N, C-alpha and C positions, 0 to 999 in steps of 0.2 A: 111471119111473125115480126121480123125486124121492121118491115115497112109499116106494119100496124102500130108498133110502138112509136115509131117516129111520127106517125100521123097523130097519135094521142099526145105525145110529148116530144117536140122537135129537139129538145136539149138532151134527150136520152142517148147514152153511149152504149154501143154493142159491147158486152163484156167478153166476147169470143168464147164463151162457155154456155152450156145449157143450164139456164137458171130460170125458174118460174117463181115469181113472188107475187102472191095475191093475198092480201090480208083481208079477211071477211068481216072485221069489226067495222060496221057502218059502210065505208066505201073502200074500194081497192086503192092501193097507193102506188102500184107499179104497172098496172095494165088496165086496159079499157073493159074490164069485166065487171059485171054487177054481182051483188051478193045474193042474188036470187037463183036458187036451184042449180048449184054446181056448174055454172056456166063455163068455168075453166076446163072442166072435164069434157064437156060437149064441144067446146070450141077448139081445144088443143089436144088434150090427152088421148081421147079416143082415136082421133085421126092419126096422131103420132104412133100410138101402139099398133094400129093396123099397118102402118107403113113399116114398122120395125119387125112385125110378125109375132109379137107376144103381148099379152094383156097386162096393163098396169093402169093405175088411176092416180089422181092427185093424192089421195089418201096413202097409196103405196109409196109414193115418192116422199111424202111428209114423214111417214114412219121411218123410211130408210134414212132420210136426212137426220131425224132425231136420234136414231140408234147410232149412226156414224158419229154424230157430235158427242153423244154419251161415251162411246168407246174411245174417242179422241181425248177425253178428259175434260170436256167443257162442263162447267157447273150446271147442275140440273135446273137451277133457277134461271140461268141464261137460256137454256134450251126451251124452258117453259115460255119465256118472253118471245123467243124467236118463233115458236109455234102458235103464239097467241093465246096460250092457256093462262087463265087467271089463277089457277091452283096447281101447285107442283104435284099434287096427288094425281091429277088428270094426266100430267106428263109421264109420271111413273107407269101408270096403267097403259098409256099410249105406246111407250117404248117396248113393253113386253119383256122386261128383264128376265133372262133365262139362266139356266145352269152354267153356261159358258161365262156369262157375265159375273155370276157369283164366284165361280172358280178363279177367274182372273183377279177379282177383288181380294180373295183370300191369298192368292199367290203374292200380290203386292204387299199385303199386310205381313205375311211371313218374311218376305225380303226386308221389309222395314224393321221388323223385330230382330232379325238376324244382324242387320247393320248396327242396331243399337247395342246388342250384346258384344259385338266385336270391338266397339269403341271403348268399352269399359276396361 
């Protein structure tokens, strides 16, 4: 993969981390993949999942990235931009916000309210 990236863009620097970034609006911006037919899955993900011994896809990694960003407190609007979504509603559906997320939000709200009452 590194050799392929260097062939595509000789100025590209290896980030020493596993990162796939292929934005499918018109043309890819970080890899020599086309926006036709999930080529990143065929070219990279399927082979990598076979080597690692468990199945995952580009979609699995995108959802995991989005949920991790959400749980880290990154604004939903920023996550939407990173995922290439034009509408935040798409991002919310994509993240699959669950009971754990809602419980954590309520806990933060109660802690905030508790702090407010202690300041008075």
